[in-house]
Structures are given as C-alpha cells and as structure tokens.
C-alpha positions, 0 to 999 in steps of 0.5 A: 727838114726830113724829106720823103723818098730817098734818105737825104743824110746818106746820099750824094748827087750820084744817087739822084735820078730824076723822074719824068711827070707829064714831060717835066723832070723832077727830083725823087727826093721830097716829091712823087707822081702821087703828090704832083697829081694830088696838088694839080687835081685836089689841092684847094687854094683859098681866096686869101692865099698868097702863092709865090711862084718862080722858076728855080733860082729866080729869087724865090727865097728873097721874095719869101723873106720880103713877104714874111717881113711885110706880114709882120710889119717889118719885125724880123722876129718871125723870119729869124725864128721859123724856117722858110719852108715852114713860113711859106711851104712848097706845095709840091714837096711832101712834108711842106705840102702836109704843113700847108694843108693844116695851115689856117688862112691867110696862107703864104705858099710857094711853088716852082710848078709850071702852070699846067701842073699848078692846082686847078682850083686856082682858076676859080679862086681869088688866090693871089699869085706873085710871080718872080722873073729873073734874067734866064742867063743869071738863072742858068749860072745860079742853077749851075752852082746850086746843083753842085751842092744841092744833094737832091739835084743831079750833078750839073756836069761841065758848064757846056753840058749844063748849058745845053741841058738848061736850054733844052729843058732837061733840068729839074722843073723843066724848061725856063722858057715853057715855065715863063710862057705858061705863067705869062698867059695869066698876065691879065688876071687881076690876081696875078702880079709880076715882079722881076729880080732886077727891079727888086734890086733897083727899087726895093722900097717901092716894090715893098710898098706894092707888095704890102698893098697886095697883102693888104698891109698898110705899112708906114715908111718906118716899117717899109724901111725895116723890111728893106733892111732885114731883107738885104742879102747880108741879113738873109745870109746870116739868118739861119732860118733862111740860108738853109744851113739847118738842113742836110740838103746842102753840102756846105763844104762845096757851096753856100745857098746864099752865093752872091745875090747880084744881077749880071753874074752870067757875064763872068761865066758865059763865053761870047759864043755861049752867050750868042748861042743863048740869045739865038735860043731865047729869040727863037722861043720867046719872040712872040712874048712881048710882056717880059723884060728885055735884058741886056 
C-alpha cells in the first residue's frame, strides 16, 4: 500500500507533523486539504453504498471483516485474498479514495471523518451509515499503543501526555467527544445504524443477523455461524489481508495491529486519578447526550 505524501518506507514517527483542517488534526501521509475538501463537497454517495464510520480504534476493521463475510455469505475467500483497504476503501485516504471512485455499486466504504467533514451528498441520499461506538477509555488505550508503531501518527509520548491530548482532541481526527456528538445527531435517520464494540462482543451472532438485514442479505444459521467464526479475533489476527502485515505503515518490531481485541483493557492502564479525571471530562462534554451507552 503506497500512500501519497511523505515516503512511508523511509520515515519514522519523528518525521510526522499533523496539519489542521477546519480545526481538526490530520496526518500528512495519505491525505491532504485538497482531498478532504473534495470528499466533503464533491464526493458522491450512491443510495446503495454502505459506509462504516468510526472514530479511530473503535472496532473499524472488525466491522469491515464482518461486513465482508456477510457480503459473501460467510465464505472467507474474499477477506483472505483481498486487503481490507481494497475491500472497503477509506474515502479520505488518497489511493483508497481513488479506488472508491472506480468501484461499481454496491460499495462498501469506510471513513473516520467527523460528520461536518463527511460528504455533503449523504444528506440527500439513502446511503447507509454503520456507526461503531466504543468505550472511549478503551479507545484511548488502544490509540496510545497504536500510535507507538503506526508510522503515520505522531509519537504519543508518555501516558499522561497522551491522556491530556486525547481529552482535549489534540490527536489525529480530533476529539472523540465531538465526533460522537456530531454523528449522534443522525440517530433518528432510517439509514443510520449504531453498533457498539461491546455489544458486538456480547452477542456477535445477533448483530451479524442485524447487519445481514441492513445489507439485504438473507443468511441462514449456518452462514451466520460461518461469519461469526471467521470474524473472530484469532482468525483476523492470522489473516494477512486484515492484520496490516502487508504494509510498511507499521513498525512490526514494536507492536501488532491486532493487539488484544477485548473490552475493559483501560483498567490495566489508567490510574485511579486518571480514571476520575477522564470521568469528569466525560460528564462535562456528554451530559446532555442520552442516546449513547453508559459504560462502567
């Protein structure tokens, strides 16, 4: 996977400096102001598009694996032979974006964009949004580890430093709180579907059935079981088309893309004081949002 901008093969995290677009930080590798403006103002969504939208590290690739398996009736051949960025291209990433423009419908697309930067064409389309939400404390911890070996993100620094950056939204793709608040404004639209990482873990078969209906696929119990089996953490970890071992984007010597795949890992990382601080910020920023889950 070659990305526009800086040459990924010869760079390190120390070479990365985020740029700001409409108040939100982005990595200069793979995207640009020009691409972001094009996506927002000119990219056309079709009525039969399925777009997975997430804040980074919220279960994006898991959902993409599930959708790819559903699309093929539980048969893992496609997800094991085609890289995830080709199956479900990110619309704000240059080369993925170029692929998306050439794909015939129905398209499976992906985005981390906040709603205000998402294609305006969505408002008047029937394109379906699958929004995956995850406990922000787990997002924080996952993002911290991810940033250590993902070459296109800035070095996260110490845990305390990254916690402050995360809570203030001074990270790639901006504030988790703003991202969720923006997308939750669409909660009453018939083409907006909310899933949580935690509920996917608790009841994957039931959620696979719901997603199958959204995709217009009438899977039988055997096919649903095949999706569940092939979308397991261990199957994905061994799938070179999904674990990002096929790209130079990651320093494989310092970390793995598929790290733990669990909920509640934040309890192993945040101190009591850090957790209490996080809770205070969360309550301040999300107190009027009643449609998102209450985590422990």
